[in-house]
Structures are given as structure tokens and as C-alpha cells.
N, C-alpha and C positions, 0 to 999 in steps of 0.2 A: 381385822376381826370382822367377823362376818354379821349383818347387821341383826338384831332379836326378830325373830318371826311371830306376828300376831296370831294368839291365839284362834282354833279353830273352832266357830261356834257349835254349839253342841247339836242344835238343830241341824247343820250341812251333815254333821259325821253321822248322824241319826238315817239322815235321807238317802246317804251314797250310801249306807252299810245296808238299808231297805232294798236299796236297787243293783246293788253289785256283792252282796254277799260279805261274808267275816272275811274272805281276803282283801278286802279293801285296805285292810287294818296295815298290811305292809306297805302299800301306797301311803297312808298316812304317815308312816313310821319316817319316809323317805320324804317326805315333802319338806322339811326344813331345808335340807341340803339342796336342796332341787329349787326352793324359793331364795336362797343365797345366791345360787348360780345363775339363776335368771337374772335377780338384781344389778349383780356384778355384770352381765354381759348387754342388757338392755339399758343399763343405768337408769334406774329408778331406785327411788325409798319407796321400800314396802310400807305401805300405812294397814288402816284398822280393815276386819274381814266385813263382808259384806254378807249378812245372815238371810241369804235367799240361793234356791237351787236345788234342785238332786241329782243332778248331773257332776257339777265342777263346783270345785271351792274358789271364791270369789273374793278378790281384795281391791280396795283404793290403793292407787300408787301416786308418785308424783316422780316426773321425769327430771333430768336434770336442768332441762332447759326450761323447767316451769310449765311443763303442759300436766294438767291432772290426766289420768288414764286408769283402768280397770285393767286388773290381769284376771284371767280365769285358766284354771288347771285342772283336769279332770283325766282320772284312771280310762273314761272313755275316750279314745285317741281317735276314733272313728266319727264320732258325732262333732268332735271339736274340728277334725279336719273338713268336715260339709258346711261346718259352721265359716271359719276362716274364707273356705272357698269364696260361699255365697255372698259373705260379708266383702271380699275381694271384686266380685263383677257389681255390686250396688255403687252407682254413681251418683248417688241423693243425698241429701240433708236428712233425709228420712231413715238412716242407717248410720252407725257408728264405722268410723274409719279403721282400718286394720293397721297397726304400728309395727308390730314382727308375730311374728307364728314359726313355734316349732313342734315340728310332728312328733318325732321321739319322744319330748317330754309333756307331749299334751298339754301344750301352753300356749296361750293366745293374750297380746295385749293390743286392746282397743282405747279409742279415745272416752273420756269420759262424756256423758251429756248433762248438761246443767240446765235448769235446776235438776232435772233428773229423777223427776215424781212419778211413780207407775200410777197407770191410770187406773187400776184396780183400787187406790188408795182415795180416787178422787168420788165424790158424790155428783158430780155433775156428768151429763150425756155428754159427746163431744157433736159437735155441728154435722150434718153428713157433708158437707163442703170437706171440712176436715179429716174426716173419715176416708170420703172418696181419694182426695188427694196422697194419703198414706198408700191407699191399694194401688194407685197408679203407679206409684214410686217404684212399689216393689215388684210389681210385675212386667217390667221389661224384658225384651226378650232376649233368651242364651246366645251369648255370641261366644265363638270358640268349642273346644270338644270338651264337655265338662260332662263327667256322668254321674247324673244326678237319679235316686230310688222313683219309682212310679208313686202315686199319692196312694194307691192300695196297699201299700207295705206299711204306709203311714197310718190308714184308718185299723190293720191289722193291728197294729202295735197300739194304738191308744184303745182300743176296744180291750185287747185280751188285758193290757194295763189296769184299767179302770175295773176289768171284771173281777179283780182279786179284791175290792171292795167289801163284796158278797162273804168272803171268807172270814174277811177281818169282823165284819158286822153284819149278822147273818139277819138281824132285825130289819135291814134296808130293804130287804124282798118285800116287806109288806108295803112300803112306800112306792118301791119301783120293781114291779113284779120281774123276775129274770125271765120270762118269757119276753115281756115288751122290750126289754132290753137286747134279747135278739133279735127281733124281729127289726127293729133299727141298723143293729150290725149288719144283718142281708140287705138293708136298704141302700147303707151307706158303701158296701162291698158294690151293691150294683150302679150304683153313682161313680164311682173311682172305674170301675170297669169298662163303663160306656161313656167314657170322658172323651170326645172329640179335641180337646185341645190339648196343649203342651208347654203350658206357663211354666214357669218357675215361680213355685209356691215358698212363702215365709215357715209355713208347714207345724208353725205352734205361735199363731199371732192371737193370744190369748192377751186381757188387761193387766195382765202383768208382765207381759211382756212388751208394753209400749209405755214410751218414758214422755215426759211432757220434755220438751227442746226450744223452751222459749219462743218468742213471737217470730225470729227468723226462721228456726227450723220447723215449728210446729211438733208434730207426736213423730217420734220415732221409737223404731223397732229393733230388738236387742233379743238374743239368744235364737236363731232361725233354727229348725230342723228340716234342710231344704227337699224338697220332693218336686215331681213334675206332674202337672193335672189342673183340673179347673179353678179358675179365680176364684170362683163364688168358695171355694173350701175354705179357701182364707179370711174370709166376712163371717162366717158363723160366730164365732166368741163374741163378734163384735156386737151382731144383730141381738142374741141371746141376753147378753149380760145385762144385769139389774131390769130384765123385762117382769113386771110382773102381772102380764095378762097377756093374751092373746092377741088383741087389737093393738098393743103396742109393740111385740114381735112383726103382724105384719105391717103393721104403718112403716117399721125401719126396711124390711124385706124390701116392700115396694117403692120407696125413696133412695136405698143405697144401689139397688137394681139398675134403676134410671142413671144413678149420678156416676157409676161406674162400667155402666153398659154391658151390664152382665143378664144372663138369662136368669129373669123372674122361677120361672119353675123348678130350674133346677137349684137356684139357691134355697127358696122353700124347700124341695126334694133335701138337701143339705142339712138345714134346719130341723127339721122333722127326725133326720137322721142321728144325729147328737144330742137331741132332746133328752132321751133318757138318760145318758152318759152325765150331762150337764146337772140332769136331776138330782143323779145318784150323787154325784162330788157335792153338791149345795147341803143335802141331807145328811151327809156326814159331818157337817159344818155345826160347830154348839151354836144355838141360836140362829139356825138356818132358816131363810125366810117362807114360810109355810106357802103364802101367795105365788110366789115364784116357781117351787114344788112342784105345787098343781097345775101351774100354767105350762111347764114343761112337759109333764108328765099326759096334759091333755092334750099336747103338739103331737108327742112322740105316738100315740094311739091313731094318728093319721098314718102311721107305715102299715103297709100290706101285710095280711097276714101269712103269706106264701111268698 
């Protein structure tokens, strides 16, 4: 008899439907059988669902050898293939190890990170040395023949996805004018296209995708969306996170650029380019901090008008 399948978090179902449309209902219908197949093949006991993610259904599990693991399964097989590829290249304690991967089923089994608390749930900003160590570890040179998209493709995806927030909440245009959003979008594309480097980027290094790995591992990055481009792109969310004023953003930009040997001018440009998007997303949150939205809007205003 197949083991029972944990219930799918309602929020995960809603987010996947919002991303992939109602056709994902068929994928959810088939999910229990796929999970049962994977648990037999990869020898693990399926645990509770992890209520996160907009691309995958994620589960705790425990292997027969006693190792804790995390199972990700997604209808977006291309996204999961990129994640599996980049995690396989990362030989660092700051990324989870791949245990097993099945491309046709869109399933990825990785080691669990302990304690695994997301940075987004912390009230303490990490030390610059800790952040620098994480970024250094993720930006190792690409070895071998691997095909990853350029960062401008990732930029387009992010801006076009976030622009839909205006459709859902038209009142956001009062806080972050669409014209300002478009100016920062154009700046981001220019930065991406003028990028002289070819670093393999995490591509989605938000505080939600950075876990606490304990004293031996430090910060651990999960859920990559790999692309090739300027290393400064990966630093933006860490610079802007929990920043209530421009002075804080400027101090972080300066210290992180020095610690990671980034081009400070380009890092400032990336922060300006993503300030309006970050402000827009903060403004959608109930009780979103007005000071942070205002500081980000002020930063975004530095984007050239044309």
C-alpha cells in the first residue's frame, strides 16, 4: 500500500494556479501517484508539506538512511532543470546538495538545511562578511558546457511579472507611478545588456531564499533561477532588504562592493533599477513599512528619464 500523501497547502495551490493557470489542476490530480512512485524509488518517507513557493510543491521527507531531505516537484520542468543543474555545479556548503533528480517527473530531492530558518524571518541584518562569503561561494566560474540564459532574460521576466500587480491593485499607481516603474525597467535592461562579465548567478537571491545553516555552514542559498551576468545583480535584494532610508542603502552598497570586489557604480545602478519593483511589492503587503517604500521610491527616482 502506498504511503498517505500529505495535504497540499492551500496557499501553494493558489500560487501555482495563479502562475500556471487552471490547467495545473490536472498536475495536482496526478501528484499523489507521482509522490508515491518517488518515495519508493528514492527510498524516503514523505513528511509534511512546506507552505512556500510559487513554482513547486515542497515537502519534508526522511530517507531510509535517516537523512532529512526536501522534495521539490513542479509542473515547470525547465525551471527545475536549471535549479538541478546549478546546484550540481555548486561545490560549497552555502548551497544544498542534490540527492536525486528526475527531469520527466519534474522532481528534485535535496538535502535539508538545519536549522533552515529563512533570513526573511530574521530581525537581524547579517554581517557584511557573512553576506560576502555567501556571494563569493555562489559565483564560482562555470566549468564545462552548460547553457544558462543571460541576465537580461531574467530581468524581463521579473519586471513583467511584477507589473501585473498594477492590474490587481490599481491604487498602487499612487504610491509607485507606472512611469517610474518603466524608467527603472529600462535602466535594468541597459545594465544587463552592457554587462561585461559572465558570472553564473543565483538569479533569485532574496531573503526568503537564504536559510540559516548553523555555525558550520553560515547562510545557505536555495531555489536558484540561474542566469549569466554581473555579480552585482545577486546583491540587490540583500542591499535593499529592511532598509528604511537612503543612508542605509548607500552604506550597504559601499561596504558590500568592497567586501565582494564588485563595481560599486554598477551595484548602485542595479539597486536604483530594482528600487521601484521592491517598493511596489512592499506596498502590496498589509501594514507595509511606509518609510521603506518612501526610501525606495526616492532611490528609484535616480533612474534616467530616457
